[in-house]
N, CA, C and O atoms as CSV, one atom per row, in Angstrom:
chain,resi,resn,atom,element,x,y,z
A,1,UNK,N,N,200.550,201.629,40.378
A,1,UNK,CA,C,200.023,202.965,40.499
A,1,UNK,C,C,200.535,203.587,41.803
A,1,UNK,O,O,200.470,202.956,42.858
A,2,UNK,N,N,201.036,204.806,41.732
A,2,UNK,CA,C,201.550,205.541,42.879
A,2,UNK,C,C,200.370,206.063,43.683
A,2,UNK,O,O,199.506,206.755,43.143
A,3,UNK,N,N,200.326,205.730,44.989
A,3,UNK,CA,C,199.180,206.103,45.810
A,3,UNK,C,C,199.625,206.646,47.157
A,3,UNK,O,O,200.658,206.250,47.697
A,4,UNK,N,N,198.822,207.563,47.687
A,4,UNK,CA,C,199.045,208.098,49.024
A,4,UNK,C,C,198.539,207.075,50.033
A,4,UNK,O,O,197.417,206.586,49.907
A,5,UNK,N,N,199.351,206.748,51.030
A,5,UNK,CA,C,198.946,205.786,52.045
A,5,UNK,C,C,198.481,206.504,53.302
A,5,UNK,O,O,197.349,206.316,53.749
A,6,UNK,N,N,199.370,207.340,53.881
A,6,UNK,CA,C,199.039,208.027,55.121
A,6,UNK,C,C,200.092,209.099,55.382
A,6,UNK,O,O,201.284,208.852,55.197
A,7,UNK,N,N,199.668,210.279,55.807
A,7,UNK,CA,C,200.637,211.332,56.119
A,7,UNK,C,C,201.554,211.583,54.937
A,7,UNK,O,O,201.096,211.934,53.849
A,8,UNK,N,N,202.842,211.404,55.148
A,8,UNK,CA,C,203.839,211.586,54.090
A,8,UNK,C,C,204.393,210.255,53.609
A,8,UNK,O,O,205.570,210.151,53.263
A,9,UNK,N,N,203.536,209.236,53.589
A,9,UNK,CA,C,203.934,207.902,53.128
A,9,UNK,C,C,203.114,207.554,51.885
A,9,UNK,O,O,201.890,207.684,51.867
A,10,UNK,N,N,203.820,207.112,50.856
A,10,UNK,CA,C,203.217,206.758,49.574
A,10,UNK,C,C,203.716,205.373,49.177
A,10,UNK,O,O,204.724,204.898,49.700
A,11,UNK,N,N,203.013,204.731,48.256
A,11,UNK,CA,C,203.478,203.424,47.785
A,11,UNK,C,C,203.050,203.208,46.343
A,11,UNK,O,O,202.151,203.875,45.832
A,12,UNK,N,N,203.718,202.258,45.703
A,12,UNK,CA,C,203.311,201.817,44.374
A,12,UNK,C,C,203.569,200.328,44.260
A,12,UNK,O,O,204.429,199.775,44.945
A,13,UNK,N,N,202.816,199.694,43.391
A,13,UNK,CA,C,202.874,198.249,43.200
A,13,UNK,C,C,203.131,197.965,41.726
A,13,UNK,O,O,202.523,198.575,40.847
A,14,UNK,N,N,204.031,197.041,41.473
A,14,UNK,CA,C,204.337,196.633,40.101
A,14,UNK,C,C,204.511,195.124,40.057
A,14,UNK,O,O,204.912,194.511,41.046
A,15,UNK,N,N,204.210,194.526,38.914
A,15,UNK,CA,C,204.516,193.108,38.679
A,15,UNK,C,C,206.022,192.983,38.594
A,15,UNK,O,O,206.681,193.783,37.930
A,16,UNK,N,N,206.570,191.981,39.263
A,16,UNK,CA,C,208.024,191.839,39.304
A,16,UNK,C,C,208.383,190.374,39.502
A,16,UNK,O,O,207.641,189.625,40.137
A,17,UNK,N,N,209.509,189.976,38.963
A,17,UNK,CA,C,210.000,188.618,39.167
A,17,UNK,C,C,210.159,187.852,37.865
A,17,UNK,O,O,209.884,188.369,36.782
A,18,UNK,N,N,210.599,186.632,37.987
A,18,UNK,CA,C,210.744,185.740,36.843
A,18,UNK,C,C,209.356,185.262,36.417
A,18,UNK,O,O,208.450,185.201,37.249
A,19,UNK,N,N,209.169,184.922,35.137
A,19,UNK,CA,C,207.836,184.544,34.651
A,19,UNK,C,C,207.113,183.506,35.513
A,19,UNK,O,O,205.902,183.610,35.709
A,20,UNK,N,N,207.823,182.521,36.024
A,20,UNK,CA,C,207.140,181.486,36.812
A,20,UNK,C,C,206.794,181.948,38.231
A,20,UNK,O,O,206.002,181.300,38.914
A,21,UNK,N,N,207.380,183.060,38.677
A,21,UNK,CA,C,207.118,183.538,40.041
A,21,UNK,C,C,206.725,185.009,40.065
A,21,UNK,O,O,206.918,185.680,41.079
A,22,UNK,N,N,206.186,185.512,38.981
A,22,UNK,CA,C,205.820,186.923,38.909
A,22,UNK,C,C,204.594,187.196,39.774
A,22,UNK,O,O,203.589,186.491,39.690
A,23,UNK,N,N,204.695,188.224,40.600
A,23,UNK,CA,C,203.534,188.697,41.343
A,23,UNK,C,C,203.769,190.138,41.755
A,23,UNK,O,O,204.852,190.680,41.538
A,24,UNK,N,N,202.758,190.762,42.348
A,24,UNK,CA,C,202.846,192.174,42.706
A,24,UNK,C,C,203.787,192.387,43.884
A,24,UNK,O,O,203.721,191.675,44.886
A,25,UNK,N,N,204.669,193.386,43.747
A,25,UNK,CA,C,205.587,193.802,44.804
A,25,UNK,C,C,205.311,195.275,45.101
A,25,UNK,O,O,204.836,196.010,44.234
A,26,UNK,N,N,205.606,195.695,46.310
A,26,UNK,CA,C,205.377,197.080,46.713
A,26,UNK,C,C,206.689,197.815,46.942
A,26,UNK,O,O,207.696,197.226,47.335
A,27,UNK,N,N,206.649,199.102,46.687
A,27,UNK,CA,C,207.728,200.019,47.026
A,27,UNK,C,C,207.097,201.208,47.735
A,27,UNK,O,O,205.900,201.457,47.596
A,28,UNK,N,N,207.906,201.943,48.498
A,28,UNK,CA,C,207.395,203.077,49.273
A,28,UNK,C,C,208.194,204.337,48.996
A,28,UNK,O,O,209.348,204.285,48.570
A,29,UNK,N,N,207.561,205.454,49.244
A,29,UNK,CA,C,208.215,206.756,49.261
A,29,UNK,C,C,207.807,207.415,50.575
A,29,UNK,O,O,206.623,207.466,50.910
A,30,UNK,N,N,208.788,207.916,51.313
A,30,UNK,CA,C,208.528,208.519,52.620
A,30,UNK,C,C,209.179,209.894,52.654
A,30,UNK,O,O,210.368,210.037,52.370
A,31,UNK,N,N,208.394,210.899,53.003
A,31,UNK,CA,C,208.909,212.266,53.105
A,31,UNK,C,C,208.974,212.660,54.578
A,31,UNK,O,O,208.010,212.486,55.323
A,32,UNK,N,N,210.117,213.191,54.984
A,32,UNK,CA,C,210.310,213.686,56.351
A,32,UNK,C,C,210.783,215.132,56.216
A,32,UNK,O,O,211.979,215.394,56.094
A,33,UNK,N,N,209.840,216.056,56.239
A,33,UNK,CA,C,210.151,217.458,55.967
A,33,UNK,C,C,211.172,218.049,56.932
A,33,UNK,O,O,212.092,218.744,56.499
A,34,UNK,N,N,211.030,217.789,58.228
A,34,UNK,CA,C,211.924,218.421,59.212
A,34,UNK,C,C,213.380,218.003,59.024
A,34,UNK,O,O,214.287,218.686,59.502
A,35,UNK,N,N,213.611,216.886,58.332
A,35,UNK,CA,C,214.976,216.417,58.061
A,35,UNK,C,C,215.365,216.635,56.596
A,35,UNK,O,O,216.448,216.229,56.175
A,36,UNK,N,N,214.488,217.272,55.823
A,36,UNK,CA,C,214.726,217.475,54.384
A,36,UNK,C,C,215.036,216.164,53.673
A,36,UNK,O,O,215.962,216.090,52.865
A,37,UNK,N,N,214.253,215.131,53.981
A,37,UNK,CA,C,214.458,213.802,53.405
A,37,UNK,C,C,213.212,213.391,52.629
A,37,UNK,O,O,212.083,213.572,53.084
A,38,UNK,N,N,213.447,212.842,51.462
A,38,UNK,CA,C,212.387,212.201,50.685
A,38,UNK,C,C,213.003,210.913,50.153
A,38,UNK,O,O,213.764,210.938,49.186
A,39,UNK,N,N,212.680,209.801,50.776
A,39,UNK,CA,C,213.336,208.521,50.495
A,39,UNK,C,C,212.430,207.583,49.714
A,39,UNK,O,O,211.229,207.493,49.967
A,40,UNK,N,N,213.035,206.888,48.760
A,40,UNK,CA,C,212.368,205.797,48.057
A,40,UNK,C,C,212.887,204.504,48.664
A,40,UNK,O,O,214.097,204.316,48.791
A,41,UNK,N,N,211.979,203.615,49.040
A,41,UNK,CA,C,212.355,202.357,49.694
A,41,UNK,C,C,212.109,201.205,48.727
A,41,UNK,O,O,210.987,201.000,48.266
A,42,UNK,N,N,213.170,200.453,48.424
A,42,UNK,CA,C,213.105,199.321,47.486
A,42,UNK,C,C,212.367,199.703,46.206
A,42,UNK,O,O,211.380,199.060,45.850
A,43,UNK,N,N,212.838,200.750,45.504
A,43,UNK,CA,C,212.073,201.250,44.358
A,43,UNK,C,C,211.996,200.279,43.188
A,43,UNK,O,O,213.005,199.785,42.685
A,44,UNK,N,N,210.771,200.030,42.781
A,44,UNK,CA,C,210.490,199.289,41.553
A,44,UNK,C,C,210.439,200.284,40.401
A,44,UNK,O,O,210.349,201.489,40.635
A,45,UNK,N,N,210.496,199.801,39.156
A,45,UNK,CA,C,210.387,200.723,38.022
A,45,UNK,C,C,209.103,201.552,38.113
A,45,UNK,O,O,208.060,201.066,38.550
A,46,UNK,N,N,209.204,202.809,37.691
A,46,UNK,CA,C,208.078,203.734,37.716
A,46,UNK,C,C,207.660,204.090,36.293
A,46,UNK,O,O,208.495,204.191,35.394
A,47,UNK,N,N,206.369,204.275,36.106
A,47,UNK,CA,C,205.882,204.783,34.827
A,47,UNK,C,C,206.165,206.288,34.771
A,47,UNK,O,O,206.493,206.898,35.789
A,48,UNK,N,N,206.039,206.875,33.596
A,48,UNK,CA,C,206.223,208.325,33.472
A,48,UNK,C,C,205.235,209.078,34.354
A,48,UNK,O,O,205.594,210.085,34.964
A,49,UNK,N,N,204.005,208.605,34.427
A,49,UNK,CA,C,202.987,209.253,35.263
A,49,UNK,C,C,203.372,209.179,36.741
A,49,UNK,O,O,203.186,210.149,37.476
A,50,UNK,N,N,203.904,208.042,37.180
A,50,UNK,CA,C,204.320,207.895,38.577
A,50,UNK,C,C,205.516,208.793,38.888
A,50,UNK,O,O,205.607,209.359,39.977
A,51,UNK,N,N,206.422,208.919,37.937
A,51,UNK,CA,C,207.569,209.818,38.125
A,51,UNK,C,C,207.078,211.253,38.304
A,51,UNK,O,O,207.573,211.973,39.171
A,52,UNK,N,N,206.117,211.669,37.496
A,52,UNK,CA,C,205.562,213.021,37.632
A,52,UNK,C,C,204.910,213.206,38.999
A,52,UNK,O,O,205.047,214.264,39.612
A,53,UNK,N,N,204.195,212.174,39.485
A,53,UNK,CA,C,203.568,212.268,40.803
A,53,UNK,C,C,204.625,212.442,41.894
A,53,UNK,O,O,204.452,213.256,42.801
A,54,UNK,N,N,205.704,211.691,41.810
A,54,UNK,CA,C,206.778,211.817,42.792
A,54,UNK,C,C,207.392,213.206,42.712
A,54,UNK,O,O,207.645,213.826,43.745
A,55,UNK,N,N,207.637,213.703,41.509
A,55,UNK,CA,C,208.237,215.024,41.346
A,55,UNK,C,C,207.346,216.129,41.903
A,55,UNK,O,O,207.850,217.164,42.339
A,56,UNK,N,N,206.021,215.923,41.896
A,56,UNK,CA,C,205.107,216.898,42.496
A,56,UNK,C,C,205.285,216.953,44.010
A,56,UNK,O,O,205.070,217.998,44.624
A,57,UNK,N,N,205.674,215.841,44.608
A,57,UNK,CA,C,205.890,215.776,46.056
A,57,UNK,C,C,207.260,216.339,46.414
A,57,UNK,O,O,207.408,217.030,47.422
A,58,UNK,N,N,208.249,216.045,45.598
A,58,UNK,CA,C,209.605,216.527,45.848
A,58,UNK,C,C,210.622,215.695,45.094
A,58,UNK,O,O,210.283,214.736,44.401
A,59,UNK,N,N,211.872,216.083,45.247
A,59,UNK,CA,C,212.964,215.352,44.617
A,59,UNK,C,C,213.507,214.332,45.605
A,59,UNK,O,O,213.904,214.708,46.708
A,60,UNK,N,N,213.538,213.062,45.248
A,60,UNK,CA,C,214.077,212.052,46.176
A,60,UNK,C,C,215.520,212.379,46.571
A,60,UNK,O,O,216.347,212.746,45.736
A,61,UNK,N,N,215.791,212.235,47.862
A,61,UNK,CA,C,217.131,212.507,48.398
A,61,UNK,C,C,217.874,211.235,48.769
A,61,UNK,O,O,219.103,211.231,48.840
A,62,UNK,N,N,217.138,210.155,49.008
A,62,UNK,CA,C,217.743,208.896,49.443
A,62,UNK,C,C,217.043,207.716,48.774
A,62,UNK,O,O,215.857,207.781,48.450
A,63,UNK,N,N,217.788,206.656,48.578
A,63,UNK,CA,C,217.224,205.379,48.148
A,63,UNK,C,C,217.635,204.356,49.191
A,63,UNK,O,O,218.824,204.141,49.425
A,64,UNK,N,N,216.650,203.727,49.816
A,64,UNK,CA,C,216.903,202.742,50.861
A,64,UNK,C,C,216.572,201.354,50.331
A,64,UNK,O,O,215.492,201.130,49.784
A,65,UNK,N,N,217.504,200.428,50.497
A,65,UNK,CA,C,217.305,199.047,50.062
A,65,UNK,C,C,217.286,198.158,51.291
A,65,UNK,O,O,218.202,198.204,52.112
A,66,UNK,N,N,216.243,197.346,51.420
A,66,UNK,CA,C,216.113,196.506,52.610
A,66,UNK,C,C,216.894,195.209,52.507
A,66,UNK,O,O,217.069,194.512,53.507
A,67,UNK,N,N,217.367,194.873,51.309
A,67,UNK,CA,C,218.233,193.706,51.135
A,67,UNK,C,C,218.973,193.847,49.806
A,67,UNK,O,O,218.542,194.602,48.935
A,68,UNK,N,N,220.073,193.133,49.647
A,68,UNK,CA,C,220.956,193.342,48.500
A,68,UNK,C,C,220.334,193.000,47.151
A,68,UNK,O,O,220.804,193.519,46.139
A,69,UNK,N,N,219.322,192.171,47.077
A,69,UNK,CA,C,218.740,191.854,45.771
A,69,UNK,C,C,217.637,192.840,45.383
A,69,UNK,O,O,216.959,192.641,44.375
A,70,UNK,N,N,217.456,193.890,46.167
A,70,UNK,CA,C,216.465,194.904,45.840
A,70,UNK,C,C,217.048,196.070,45.059
A,70,UNK,O,O,216.442,197.141,45.022
A,71,UNK,N,N,218.197,195.895,44.440
A,71,UNK,CA,C,218.812,196.978,43.684
A,71,UNK,C,C,217.823,197.562,42.677
A,71,UNK,O,O,217.704,198.781,42.557
A,72,UNK,N,N,217.114,196.696,41.955
A,72,UNK,CA,C,216.045,197.076,41.026
A,72,UNK,C,C,216.347,198.393,40.331
A,72,UNK,O,O,217.315,198.485,39.576
A,73,UNK,N,N,215.533,199.411,40.575
A,73,UNK,CA,C,215.710,200.707,39.927
A,73,UNK,C,C,216.476,201.681,40.814
A,73,UNK,O,O,216.466,202.885,40.558
A,74,UNK,N,N,217.131,201.183,41.839
A,74,UNK,CA,C,217.859,202.045,42.757
A,74,UNK,C,C,219.038,202.756,42.137
A,74,UNK,O,O,219.518,203.749,42.682
A,75,UNK,N,N,219.513,202.265,41.004
A,75,UNK,CA,C,220.647,202.908,40.344
A,75,UNK,C,C,220.166,204.144,39.646
A,75,UNK,O,O,220.958,204.848,39.020
C-alpha cells in the first residue's frame, strides 16, 4: 500500500523474493519541488491504485536503484 511517510516522502511495501525467502520489501518515492524531481527509489511493482496515487502527486522524473539487483520495476 502506498503511504505518506513525512513531508514529500512516500513508501510502499510489497511481498518480494523467491518462495522460500519471500518477505516484505519497501520502496520509496521522494519529491523535491525546488529541483523539479520526483524520484522512485528501488521501485517494486505497483497496483493500479498505487499508480493512481503516485500520479496524483506527480509524474516520476527519476528512478534510483541502490544496487544492481534492484532493477525490479525500474524498466
